N, C-alpha and C positions, 0 to 999 in steps of 0.2 A: 416795707411793711413795719409797723411799730412792734416793739417788743412787748411781751406779756408783763403785766403788773408784777408778777412773782419774780421774774428774772432768774439768774443762775442760783443754785442752791448751794449754801455753804456746807462745810463738812463739820458736824457737830456730834456729840455723844447723844445717845438716845435712851429713853425709858419707855417700856412697852405699856400700852393701854389697849383695851378693847372697847369699841363704841358701835352702836347700831345706827345706821342712817337710812333714809328712804331710798327706795330703789331709783326713782328719777334722779335724785342727787348723785347717786353712785354712777349712773350713766353719764351725768354732765361732768363729774370728776374724771371719768375715764376719757371723755372727749378733750377736756382741758389737758390731761396728761399726754394725750396723743400729740396735741398742738405744741406742748411744752417739749416734748421729745423731738419733734420735728425741727424746733428752733434752736434747741440747746444740746441736750444729751438724753439718751433713753432713760426713762423714768415711769414708774407705775403711779396710780393715784394715791395709794397709801403712803408713798414717799412724800408726795406733795402736801398732804394734809396738815402736818405740823407746821410746815412753813406758811401755809394759808392762814392758819390759826394766829400764828405770830404776828403776821402782816395785819390781820384783823385787829388784834389787841393793840398793836402799835398805832393803828390809825383811829382808835376809839378815844376821841377827846374827853368825853365825859368820864371815862374809866381813868384816863391819866390825871385829870383834875382831881378826882376823888383820891386817887393813890397819893398825889403830892399832899394834899390837905391831910390825909391820914398820917403820912410820914412826918409832916410838920407838927401834928398833935402829939406824936410819940416823942419827938424832940422836946417839946415843951414840957411833957410829963417827966422826962428825965432831967429837967432843970436847965436844959440849954435853950438858947434862943436862936432860931433859924435866921438865915440871911434875910428872907423876905419880912420876917417879923421886925428885924432891925430897920429894914427899909421903911416899913409902915411907921414905925416909931419915930424915925427921923423925919419923915413928911409931916406927922402930926406935930412934932415939936417946931418945925420951921413955920407951920402955918399958924401956930398959936392956938390951935383948937385942941380939944379933949384934954 
């Protein structure tokens, strides 16, 4: 049987938050937690949620792209030139364009 996408949970520090979720989602999270517990170690849905959110954010390509562009913009504002900006400049110079 294939492992779950979430896999084993790492040990990390926590910050407490309170969120409300729809009842059907809570039931599905409980079922997922039961399956995760069966495959790995006993865990409840509340413990899984931060790891699920982290996995979701890591897999969001649009968010990662925007974050990289934002960080590159901050580097340029401070007067630095990012590696990708240097790469673009090098390509433009070698093409003879721009």
